[in-house]
C-alpha positions in Angstrom: 124.9 104.0 118.5 121.3 104.0 117.6 118.6 101.4 117.2 114.9 101.7 116.6 112.5 99.1 115.2 108.7 98.8 115.0 106.4 95.8 114.2 102.9 96.6 113.0 101.9 93.3 111.3 99.7 91.1 113.5 101.2 87.9 112.1 104.8 89.2 112.5 104.0 90.4 116.0 102.8 87.0 117.0 106.0 85.4 115.5 108.2 87.8 117.5 106.3 86.9 120.7 106.8 83.2 119.9 110.5 83.6 119.2 111.1 85.6 122.4 109.3 82.9 124.4 111.4 80.1 122.8 114.6 81.9 123.6 113.5 82.5 127.2 112.8 78.8 127.6 116.1 77.7 126.2 118.5 80.3 127.8 118.3 82.6 130.8 120.7 85.2 129.3 120.9 86.1 125.7 122.8 88.6 123.5 120.9 90.6 120.9 123.1 91.3 117.9 121.7 94.2 115.9 122.8 94.3 112.3 121.7 96.5 109.4 119.5 93.7 108.0 118.5 91.6 111.0 118.1 91.2 114.8 119.8 88.0 116.1 119.5 86.1 119.4 123.0 84.8 120.1 124.0 81.8 122.2 125.6 82.4 125.6 125.9 78.7 126.6 129.1 77.0 127.4 130.9 74.7 125.0 129.3 71.3 125.2 125.8 72.6 126.0 123.0 72.9 123.5 123.1 76.3 121.8 120.4 78.4 120.2 120.7 80.9 117.4 117.7 82.9 116.3 117.4 85.4 113.5 114.6 87.9 112.8 115.3 89.5 109.5 114.5 93.1 108.6 111.3 92.2 106.6 109.5 91.5 109.9 109.7 95.2 110.9 107.7 98.0 109.5 110.5 100.4 110.4 114.1 99.4 111.2 116.9 101.9 111.8 120.3 101.2 113.4 123.7 102.8 113.5 126.5 100.6 115.0 129.6 101.6 116.9 131.2 102.9 113.7 130.9 102.7 109.9 133.4 99.9 109.8 131.8 97.9 112.6 128.2 98.6 112.0 126.7 96.4 114.7 125.5 96.5 118.3 125.6 93.7 120.9 123.3 93.9 123.9 123.2 91.4 126.8 120.0 91.0 128.7 117.8 88.5 130.6 115.7 86.7 128.0 112.8 86.2 130.3 112.5 90.0 130.8 112.0 90.5 127.1 109.7 87.5 126.7 107.5 88.7 129.6 107.1 92.2 128.1 106.3 91.2 124.6 104.0 88.4 125.7 101.4 91.0 126.6 101.6 92.5 123.1 99.4 90.0 121.4 96.5 92.4 121.0 98.7 95.5 120.4 98.6 97.6 117.3 102.4 97.9 117.3 105.5 97.0 119.2 108.5 99.3 119.3 112.1 98.5 120.3 114.6 101.2 121.0 118.0 101.5 122.5 117.9 104.2 125.1 120.0 105.6 127.9 118.0 106.2 131.2 120.8 106.5 133.7 122.0 103.2 132.2 121.6 101.5 128.8 118.2 100.1 128.3 116.2 98.4 125.6 113.0 100.3 125.7 109.9 98.3 124.6 106.8 100.3 123.8 103.5 98.3 123.4 100.8 100.4 121.7 97.3 99.3 122.6 94.0 100.6 121.1 91.9 102.0 123.9 89.0 103.3 121.8 88.4 104.2 118.2 91.1 106.6 117.0 93.0 106.5 120.2 95.9 104.4 121.6 97.7 104.1 124.8 101.3 103.1 125.2 102.8 100.8 127.8 106.6 101.5 128.2 109.1 99.0 129.6 112.8 99.8 130.1 114.8 96.6 130.2 118.4 97.1 131.6 121.0 95.8 129.1 124.8 95.6 129.0 126.4 97.0 125.9 129.2 94.6 124.9 132.5 96.0 123.8 133.8 95.0 120.4 136.6 92.8 121.8 133.8 90.4 123.0 131.9 90.3 119.7 133.8 87.2 118.4 132.2 85.2 121.3 128.7 85.7 119.9 129.0 85.0 116.2 126.8 82.5 114.4 128.0 79.0 115.1 129.8 77.6 112.1 129.8 73.8 111.5 131.0 71.8 108.5 128.6 70.4 106.0 126.3 67.8 107.5 126.6 64.2 106.6 122.9 63.9 106.2 120.0 66.3 106.1 116.3 65.3 106.4 113.0 67.1 106.8 111.6 66.6 110.3 108.2 64.9 110.9 105.5 66.7 112.9 107.1 68.4 115.8 104.3 67.5 118.2 104.8 63.9 117.3 108.5 64.1 117.9 108.0 65.9 121.2 105.8 63.1 122.4 108.3 60.5 121.4 111.2 62.2 123.1 109.2 62.7 126.3 108.6 59.0 126.5 112.2 58.2 125.8 113.4 60.7 128.4 111.8 58.5 131.0 113.7 55.5 129.8 117.3 56.7 129.4 119.6 59.6 129.4 120.7 59.5 125.8 118.8 59.1 122.5 120.2 57.9 119.3 119.1 59.9 116.2 119.6 58.3 112.8 118.8 59.5 109.3 119.6 58.8 105.7 119.4 60.3 102.2 116.3 58.3 101.4 114.0 60.3 103.7 114.2 58.0 106.7 114.8 58.9 110.3 114.9 56.8 113.5 114.9 57.7 117.2 115.9 55.1 119.8 116.8 54.7 123.4 118.4 51.6 124.9 118.7 50.4 128.5 119.8 47.1 130.1 116.2 46.0 130.2 114.5 47.4 127.1 115.0 49.1 123.7 112.5 51.6 122.3 112.8 52.7 118.7 110.6 55.0 116.5 110.7 54.9 112.7 109.8 57.6 110.3 109.9 57.3 106.5 109.1 59.3 103.4 110.2 62.5 105.1 112.2 63.8 102.1 115.6 65.4 101.9 116.5 69.0 101.0 117.6 69.2 97.3 121.1 70.4 98.2 121.6 67.3 100.3 120.6 65.0 97.4 122.7 66.9 94.9 125.7 66.3 97.0 125.4 62.5 96.7 128.4 60.9 95.0 127.9 58.2 92.4 127.5 54.8 94.0 126.7 56.1 97.5 124.1 54.0 99.3 121.1 56.2 100.1 120.0 53.8 102.7 123.1 54.2 104.8 122.1 55.6 108.2 124.2 58.4 109.8 123.8 58.7 113.5 124.5 60.8 116.6 123.8 60.1 120.2 122.7 63.2 122.3 121.6 64.0 125.8 117.9 63.4 125.9 117.2 66.3 128.2 118.8 68.8 125.8 116.7 67.4 122.9 113.5 67.5 125.0 114.3 71.1 126.1 114.3 72.2 122.5 110.9 70.6 121.7 109.4 71.9 124.9 110.7 75.3 124.3 110.1 76.0 120.7 106.8 77.8 120.0 106.8 78.8 116.3 104.9 76.9 113.7 107.6 76.5 111.1 107.1 76.2 107.3 110.3 74.2 107.1 112.0 72.0 109.8 115.3 70.3 109.2 117.4 67.8 111.0 121.1 67.9 110.1 123.5 65.3 111.4 127.3 65.3 111.6 128.2 61.7 112.2 128.8 61.1 116.0 129.5 64.8 116.4 126.5 67.1 116.3 122.7 67.3 115.9 121.7 70.5 114.2 118.0 71.4 114.1 116.7 74.2 111.9 113.2 75.8 112.0 112.2 78.4 109.4 109.1 80.6 109.2 109.0 83.5 106.7 111.7 86.0 107.8 112.4 84.1 111.1 114.7 81.2 111.7 115.8 79.2 114.7 118.8 76.9 114.9 119.6 74.6 117.8 123.0 72.8 118.1 123.3 69.7 120.4 126.8 68.1 120.6 127.2 64.4 120.8 127.3 62.9 124.3 
C-alpha cells in the first residue's frame, strides 16, 4: 500500500484546513478512505446519529499517488482521531505546501509535512506523524458512502449564517425542529412548545433543476414536505461547518431524513440527520 499527496494551491490549502476542522467538530474519530480519484472522510457514528461524509477530489492536489491493497481492491482505509489531523493542518495556513503520506514508523502513521518559507529561496519542513489504524478489507463495507433513496423535495439553502442564528434561537426553546420545504423554493423552520411556537419562513430560494424535472403532471408545487429532527444535531452541523460553499442544498425524505449538502469546487460535505 502506498499513498502520497501534496497541496500547493493557497486556496485549496485553506479549503482542506476548513474541511479538516469541520470533520473534527462533528466527529471525534474518522476514517480516511483513499481512492484513485479522491480522499474521503467517512462516518463512524452509530445508526440514528447524525453522520458526515466529506470528499476531497483529486483536483485539489498538485500530486496524488496511491496504490491500494491490490489491483482489484485499489483503496486504503485509515482510522484516526480527527482532531489530531485538524490541529496539524490548522497551522498550515501560511505554508507553501502540505504533504500527506502513509508511512510505517514502528506503527502505521499518516505523516503530514508542512513546508514553510523561512527566507527567500529556502523552506523549512515541520513533520507530524499521526498514528493510524489500517482497516482490513472485511471492515470496508462499514464505511461506504451513505446511500439514500431520492429525496421528496430538494431546495437551495438560504445564507448559512442566517440559518445558524435561527437554529441557535430555536435550540433554546425546544429539543426538536420541524424543517419543511416545497418545490416552489420555499422553506420553513419551526419549533413548538406548550407555551409558544416560533416559525421562520424563507421563500424564492429556488430548487435544483433535477428536482423540478422530476415533478409529475398535476403535482402541487406548494405542497410542503417535512421532517422533524433533533435540534442539537442540526445546530452541531451549522456550528461545525467552516467552508464557504458555492452551492448548499437541503434534501428532505418525508418524516425520515434531513440531508444537507455543501459543495465548493472539488470539495463536498454531506450531513445526514435521521428523523426524531
